N, C-alpha and C positions, 0 to 999 in steps of 0.2 A: 343774521337777517337784518334788513334795513327797512326804513319806513318810506312810503310814498303817500303823502297826504295822511289820511287816517288808515291806510292799508299797509300791511307788513309784507315786504318783498321776501320771497323765498330764496335761499342760497343753494339749494340742491333739489333734485327730483327723486321720486320713488317709482321705480318700474314695477308694476303689479304682476307682470309676467304672464305666462300662458296657463300654468298649472297650479293646483292646490296639492296637498299631500295625501289625497285620497288614493286608494289602490289603483283605480283606473288611470288617474293622472300620473302616478308613478310609472305605470306601464308605458304610457304615451311618452313620458320624459325619457325612458330607456330607449324607445324607438328612435326618438330624435337624436340621442347620443350615438346610436348605431349608425344612423344616417350620416352624422358628422364624421365618424371614423371612416366610413365608406368613401365619403367625399374627399377626405384628406388623403387616404391611400390611393384612391382612383386617380385623382388629379396629380398627385405626386408621381405616380407611376407613369402617367402620360407624359409629363415633363421629362422624366428620366429616359423613357423610350425614344422620344423625339430627338433629344439631344445626344443620344449615344448611338443610334442606328442611322447610318449614312443614307439608307433608302428612304428615310423620312425627312431628309433635308430639302424639302420643297416649300414654296410659299404657303400652301394649304396647311401643312403641319407646323410651319413657323407660326401662323396665326393661331392654330389650335393649341400650341404650347403656351402662348400668351393668354388664351381663353382659360386654360387650366390654371395658370398662375392667378388670374383675376378671381376665378371661382374659389380657389384656395384662400385667398385673402378676404373675399367677401364673407364666406361662411365663418372664417376665424374672427371677423369683426363682430359677429352677432352671437354665435352659439356659446363660446367659452364664458362670456359675461353672463348670458342667460343661465347657464349651468351653475355657475358660482352663486348667483342670486338665489336660485332654487334650493341648492344644497345648504346654504347658510341661512335661509329663511328671511332674507331682506333684500331689497333691490335699490338701495340708496345709490345715487349717482350724482356727482358734482356737475355744476354748470359746464366746467371745462371738459369733463369726461363725456357729457352728453353732446357738446359741440364737436368734439373729436370723432365720436361715433357717427354723428350726422355727416361730417366731412368725409370720413373714410367710406361710409356706406354709399353716399351719393356719388362720390368720385368713381368708385368701382362700378356702380350701377350705370353711370354715364359711359364709362370705358367700354362696358360690355355692349351697350346699345350701338355704339359706333363700330366696335370691332366686328360684331355680327354683320353689320352692313358691308364692311370691307371684305369679310369672308365671302359674302354673297357675290360681290363684284369679282372677287378672285375666281370663283366657280364659273361666273359668266364668261370671263376672258378665257379660261381654260377650255371651256366647251365650245364657245362661239368663235374663238380666234386662236386655235392651238398653235399655229405656226409662229405667231408673234408673242406667245405667252411669256416666254423667258425674257423677252425685251420689255414688254409692258409691265410685268410683275417682277422687276429686278429687285435685288437685295435692298438697294437704296430706297426704292418705292415702298417696299414692305416695311422697312424701318420708319419711314415717314408716316405711313398709315397708323402704325402702332403708337408712335409719338403723338400724332393728332388725336387718337382715341384718348390717350391719357390727358392731353391738354384740355380737350373739351370737357371731360369728366371732372378734372380738377377745378376748372373755372366754375362749373355748375355747383360742385360741392362747396367751394369757398363762399360763393354768393349766398347760398341757402343757409349754410351754417352760421355765417356772420350775422346776417339780417334776422334770422330766427331768434338768436339769443340776444339781440339788441332790445327786444321788447321786455317790458317789466312783467314779472310773474308773481302773482300773489294769490292768497287763498289756498286752494288745493295744491299739494305737491305731487299728487299721484298721476302718473302717466299710465293709462290703461292699455299697455302694450308690453311686448317683451324686449323692445329696444327703442331708442330715441328716433322715431320716425316723425318727420316734420308735421304732418297733419295732426298727429296725436299730441305733439308738444304744443302746437299753436292753440289748442283748445284751452290751455291753462293760462294764456296771456290775459292780463287785466288791462288791455288797451285795444283800440280798434285796429284789427289786423286785416280788415276786408280788402283794402287796396293791395296790400302785400300778398294776400292769399290769391287774389286774381292774377297778379303778376307771376307768382310762382306756378299757378295752374297753367297759364299760357306758356311759360318756360318749359314745364314738364311735357306739355302736349307737343311742343316743337322738338324737344329732346327725344321723344318717342317716335313722332310721325316722320321726321326727316330721315332718320336711318331706316325706318320701316318702309318708307317710299322707295329708297334705294334697293332694299331687299326685294320688294314686290316687283319693281321694274327689272331687276336682274333676273329673277326667276321666271318672269313672263318671257323675257328674251331667251332664256335657257330652254323653256318649254317649246317655244317656236323652233329653235335650232334642233332640239332632240327629235321632234316630230318629223323633221325633214331628213333625219338620218336614214340611210338605206340599210345600215348594219343593225341587226337586232341585238347583237352583243354590245355594240357601242351605246345603243339606247338603254340597255339594261345597266351598264356600268355607270352611265350618266345619272340615271334615276337613283341608283344605289348610293352614289356619292352625295347627291343633293338631298335625298330624303332624310339622311341623318341630320344635316344642317337645318332643314325645315322643321324637324321635330324639336330641335333645341330652340329655334326661333319662336315656334308656337308656344312652347312652355314659358319661355322668358317674357316675351312681349305680351302674351295673353294675360298673365298675372299682373304685370306692370301696368298695362292699360286699364285693367279693371280697377286698380288702386288709384292711379294718378290722373286718369282722363275723365273722371267724373267730377263735375263742379262741386258737388256736395262733399267730396273727399276733403277739400280744404275749407270751403266757405261755411262759416257759422257766424251769425250776427252777434254783436256784443251782448244783446239781451238774452240770447239762448245758449251762449257759450257754456254756462254752468250746467244747464240741463243736458247738453250734448257732449259733456266731457267723457262719457263712456264711449270707447271704441267698439263698434259692432264686432261680434265674434267672427263674422264672415270676412271682415277686413283683415283681422289678425291671421285668420286661416289662409287668406290669399297671400299675405306677406310671406308665409312659410314657403310658398312655391318658388319665389325668386331669391330668397335668402338661404334656404336649406335644400329644398327638393331639386331645383335646377342644378346647383353645383354638384349634387350627388349623381344626378342622372347623366349629365353631360359626358363624363369619361366613359360611362357604360354604353351610351348610345353610339359614341364615336368608335369605341373599341370593338364592341360586339358586331357592329354592322360594317366594319372596315377590315378587309382581308390583309392589307399591308400592316396595319397595327397588330392584328392577331399573329401574323408571321413574325413580326419583331418581338412580340411577347413570347412566342414559342421559342425563338432563338435565344432570348435572354434566359428563359427557363432551362433550356438544354445546357447553356454555358454554366449556369449555377449548379446543375446536376453533375457536372464532371469533377 
């Protein structure tokens, strides 16, 4: 620990986590671990299927494999650390460890925001301009879109991680959360963070609204195109393909917007920081949606509602049975 004036600076944080060791919380912890294992196996299986089955070597599945990889990394950034803290009975995390968790989490969160937008654009081109689809969505363009997603996410993660940990932290070491999420960490800063909080809030709004605008515009154009189709089978196939993606978008963006697009999620005046250091239970529950629930549900939504993926899974199962 170091001194700042007459205040002692803290050198590490303590994550309070989600659960106590009561029977009910032990059951809930077990449910979270089952969800974690389902997410690992489901996303791992999606990556394996897409890379081994030649029928899934199209831009849509190329993006889906990257989405599965991002989900795999996102849930692995949060849940193993949370599980270790719960089982060992303490949640001590160093400044560096907290900074790295913020960096990885926000990088992957930003990646998914932009990748989901590119996936929506891909569906728009496939349905609205099928004759030029292979030209517009070439392999090079797909790789550039994935690289752009990672770049935007990494820049956002670096900026927030570096600036968040540049503030002095003194007094309470306890982060009332199950991981180092920026709004919860900033509540412990013993300096005026209001300007930074406003900048981060604007940044988060842009990071969510820009991709969401692309998604909304793409699906509006898709809807117009589908309604003009004369083939009932074509309309049904288009709706089936897009409904899976819309379900994923709704889960991911819905929870992220609830958390990051409220001014009060970040802003707390210097005078009431200490009083507001507790993170509302609702905020922690909402965080579960995009850190644990969405990574688990994504492969289930895309596999159960996708005939091509189910055929590839059946083919793999039959080959293993021989």
